[in-house]
C-alpha positions as CSV (number, residue, x, y, z in Angstrom):
1,X,-67.0,185.7,-32.4
2,X,-66.9,187.1,-35.3
3,X,-68.0,185.6,-38.8
4,X,-66.2,186.3,-41.8
5,X,-67.8,185.7,-45.2
6,X,-66.0,185.6,-48.3
7,X,-63.5,183.6,-50.8
8,X,-61.0,181.3,-49.8
9,X,-58.9,182.6,-52.5
10,X,-59.0,185.8,-51.8
11,X,-56.2,187.6,-50.2
12,X,-58.5,190.6,-48.7
13,X,-60.6,188.0,-46.8
14,X,-57.5,186.2,-45.5
15,X,-55.5,189.4,-44.5
16,X,-59.1,190.4,-42.4
17,X,-58.8,187.0,-41.1
18,X,-55.3,186.8,-39.9
19,X,-55.5,190.1,-38.6
20,X,-58.6,189.9,-36.1
21,X,-56.8,186.4,-35.2
22,X,-53.9,188.4,-34.2
23,X,-56.1,190.7,-32.5
24,X,-57.2,187.7,-30.6
25,X,-60.5,187.4,-32.3
26,X,-61.9,183.9,-32.7
27,X,-63.0,184.1,-36.2
28,X,-65.3,181.7,-38.2
29,X,-64.7,182.2,-41.8
30,X,-67.9,181.0,-44.4
31,X,-66.8,180.2,-48.0
32,X,-69.7,182.3,-50.1
33,X,-68.8,179.8,-53.2
34,X,-69.3,176.5,-51.0
35,X,-71.8,177.8,-48.8
36,X,-74.0,179.8,-51.0
37,X,-75.8,182.9,-49.4
38,X,-79.2,182.6,-47.5
39,X,-82.1,185.1,-48.2
40,X,-82.0,186.5,-44.4
41,X,-78.0,186.9,-45.1
42,X,-78.2,189.4,-48.3
43,X,-81.7,191.1,-46.8
44,X,-79.3,191.8,-43.7
45,X,-76.6,192.7,-46.2
46,X,-78.7,194.6,-48.1
47,X,-80.1,196.9,-45.6
48,X,-77.0,197.7,-43.7
49,X,-75.2,198.6,-47.2
50,X,-77.1,198.7,-49.9
51,X,-75.0,201.0,-51.9
52,X,-71.5,198.2,-50.8
53,X,-72.9,194.7,-51.2
54,X,-72.5,194.7,-55.1
55,X,-69.0,194.9,-56.3
56,X,-69.3,196.1,-59.7
57,X,-65.6,196.3,-60.1
58,X,-65.3,192.6,-59.8
59,X,-64.2,190.3,-62.8
60,X,-67.7,188.5,-62.2
61,X,-69.5,191.9,-62.8
62,X,-67.6,192.8,-65.4
63,X,-68.4,189.2,-67.9
64,X,-71.8,189.3,-67.1
65,X,-74.5,190.0,-69.7
66,X,-76.2,193.6,-69.6
67,X,-79.6,191.8,-68.8
68,X,-78.2,190.1,-65.6
69,X,-76.6,194.0,-64.7
70,X,-79.7,195.0,-64.8
71,X,-81.2,192.9,-61.6
72,X,-78.9,194.4,-60.0
73,X,-81.6,197.0,-60.3
74,X,-84.9,195.0,-59.8
75,X,-83.5,191.9,-57.9
76,X,-80.2,192.6,-56.3
77,X,-80.1,189.8,-53.8
78,X,-81.2,187.2,-56.7
79,X,-78.3,188.6,-58.4
80,X,-76.4,188.4,-55.6
81,X,-77.3,184.4,-55.1
82,X,-76.7,183.6,-58.5
83,X,-73.0,185.0,-58.4
84,X,-72.0,185.1,-54.8
85,X,-68.6,186.3,-56.2
86,X,-70.4,189.6,-56.8
87,X,-71.1,190.4,-53.3
88,X,-68.0,192.5,-52.2
89,X,-65.7,191.2,-49.6
90,X,-65.3,190.5,-46.7
91,X,-69.0,191.0,-45.6
92,X,-68.0,190.9,-41.6
93,X,-70.8,189.9,-38.7
94,X,-70.0,190.4,-34.9
95,X,-71.1,188.8,-32.4
96,X,-73.2,192.3,-31.6
97,X,-74.9,191.8,-34.4
98,X,-72.8,194.4,-36.6
99,X,-71.8,194.0,-39.9
100,X,-69.1,195.6,-41.5
101,X,-68.5,195.4,-46.2
102,X,-64.8,195.6,-46.6
103,X,-61.9,195.1,-45.0
104,X,-61.1,199.5,-44.9
105,X,-59.7,201.7,-42.1
106,X,-63.5,201.7,-40.4
107,X,-63.9,197.9,-40.5
108,X,-60.5,197.9,-39.4
109,X,-61.1,200.4,-36.3
110,X,-65.1,199.1,-35.2
111,X,-63.2,196.0,-35.1
112,X,-60.1,196.4,-33.1
113,X,-57.0,195.4,-34.8
């Protein structure tokens, strides 16, 4: 069982889901807009991938006021909880507790599709 955290309208999340399912993996998709991330999830994400957790190239990031952007240095978990579209997508947790951020060659190799 794989849990994919993303956004329903994100094309990269859809590609990842499709590839994992085609590879025979069972995927549960969690839409971060409908089901906001928990503190435990955000802490695990930041601990596993502190440099990848925040998507600084997103439209949401570009629209944030500078004082909100400054929270990335002091309260990253709070910033991501308040703005889940800032989370780099997809975030994938495998059945062994592995956590992968983004749909890239490293993630594909680790998960096998």
